[in-house]
C-alpha positions, 0 to 999 in steps of 0.5 A, a space after each residue: 686181219 682186224 677182229 670184228 668187235 662182237 668177238 672182242 670179249 667173248 669166246 666162240 663157246 659163249 657165242 654159240 651158247 648165246 645163239 642156242 639160248 636165243 634160238 630156244 627163246 624164239 621157238 617159245 615165242 612162236 609156240 605161244 606168242 602172247 596172253 591178252 585179256 579178253 575184255 577192257 570191262 567185263 560185262 556184268 562183273 561183280 567185285 569179290 576180293 577173295 575170289 582169287 584164281 587157283 592154278 594147279 602146277 605140275 613141273 612148273 606148268 599150269 595143268 588146270 585152273 579155277 575161280 577164273 574171274 579175268 578171262 584171257 586169250 592164249 595166242 599160239 601161231 604155227 611156225 610157218 604161217 601161210 596167208 589166210 590160214 584157219 583159226 580155232 578158238 579152244 574151250 577146255 573142259 572141266 564141268 564148268 568148275 575148273 578148266 583142264 588148261 593143259 590137256 584140253 588147252 595148250 596141248 591142243 593148241 600145238 597139235 593145231 599149229 602142227 596142222 598149220 592152224 592158228 590156235 586161241 585157248 580161251 580161259 573163260 569165266 566159270 559160272 559163279 554168283 560171286 563175280 557175275 550178275 548172271 552166271 547163266 550167260 557169263 561163259 557165253 559172253 566170253 565165248 561171243 567176245 573171243 570169236 569177235 576179237 579173233 575175227 576182228 583181227 584176222 588180218 593181224 594173225 593171217 587168218 581168213 575171217 571165214 575160217 574160224 571155228 571152235 573146239 571144246 571138250 566135255 563142258 567146254 564142248 557145251 560152251 562151244 556148242 552154245 556159241 554155235 547155237 546161241 551166237 546171235 543172242 545179245 548177252 552184253 552191250 557192244 557196238 560191234 557188228 562182227 559176227 560171233 558165229 563159228 565157221 565150224 565146230 569141233 566137239 570132243 566128248 561134249 556136254 550138249 544137253 542140260 536135260 536131266 536124263 542125259 546131262 552131266 549133273 555137274 555142269 548143269 548145277 554149275 551153270 544153271 543152279 540147283 533147281 533150274 526151270 524147265 524153260 532154262 533147261 531147254 534153253 541151254 539144251 543146244 540139241 534143241 537150238 540147232 537150226 539150218 544156220 548152225 555151222 558144220 560140226 565134227 563130233 567124237 564120243 566114246 560109247 563107254 563114257 559114263 560121265 558124259 553120255 554119248 547120247 549127248 553127241 548122238 542127239 546133236 548129230 540128229 538135229 544137225 542132220 535133221 536141219 540139213 547141217 553137214 555133220 560127221 559123228 564117230 562113236 568109239 566102242 571104248 575110251 571113257 571120258 576125258 581122253 584129250 587128244 588120245 590115250 588108249 582103247 579105240 578112241 586113241 586116234 580120233 585126231 587122225 579123223 579130225 584131220 581128215 575132216 579139216 582137210 576135206 572141208 578146206 581147213 588145212 592143207 596138211 
C-alpha cells in the first residue's frame, strides 16, 4: 500500500501531538476570537506622551489595567453558537481608576459563553484630564460606541440586535447604568442612527449615585473631580435619570457592602419600579464588595439567580 505523503516524514506520535496543539489553539480562538480597537478616531482625545497603559500581571495573565487611553473590545463567542443569540457588553469595575479586567471581565465573558451568550469586554478609557477634553463624558462615549458597534455588526456575530444587554460591576455598574439612562445623550459627533440603548442591564454591586451621602467617593472624584457642582452630581446620579424607556434591570448587592452602599441598588430599583420598568433586586446578607462571580457568604451563588432571570426573560435557553 502506498504511504500517504503526510506521514512520510512524521511519526504517529508527532502527528498526534500536532493535532492536540491545534485543538488547544482552536479552543483559545473560540474562547476569545479577537481584540479590536473601539474607535478609528477617539473623540475629544488629547495626546500625552508619558500616559502609558499599565497592566498588572499574574502568571502571565492580565489581572487589571490602568491609564487606559486606547479603548478596545475583546470578543468572546460561545463554542456552539446559535442563530440570533443574546450578547452582553461587560464593563469591569475599579473605581474609574483601574479595570479589574480578569475578575470582572474575562471570567465573566467565559461564564456568559457557557450560557450560550456572546460577550464583549469593554476596556474603556478611565476619566483623565490628561487624555480627554472632558473626562466626565469619556467613559460614556466608549460605552455608547461599543453598543453601536455590536448592534451594527449583530449579523456578523450571529446576534439578535434586540437582545444586546450590559453587565457592570461596581464603577463599571455606574457606567452600565449611565448607558442605560443616558444612551440618547449626544456625547460625540456621529452619523450613525443606530441606538446605543441596551435591551437589558445586569448591575452587580453597582455605583449608581453621585450624591455625597451614598456615593463611592473614589468613583465620584475620578469621574467628576474634587468639587463637582450639584448640577453635575445630579446629572450622573442615575437613579434620578430613570424613565419608562430605561431597560429592564437585574440588580445584585450585599447589605454588608461598606465600599459601595446597597442604597445605590435599592434607590435605582425604586426608581425603576416607579417608572414601570421591569426590575429584580437581590439583597444578600453577607458578601461585602467585589465578590465577582461569587466567593463565599450568602452572595456566593448570585449567578444562579441571574441565569434564571436571563432564562425567564428569553435571553438564554439554558
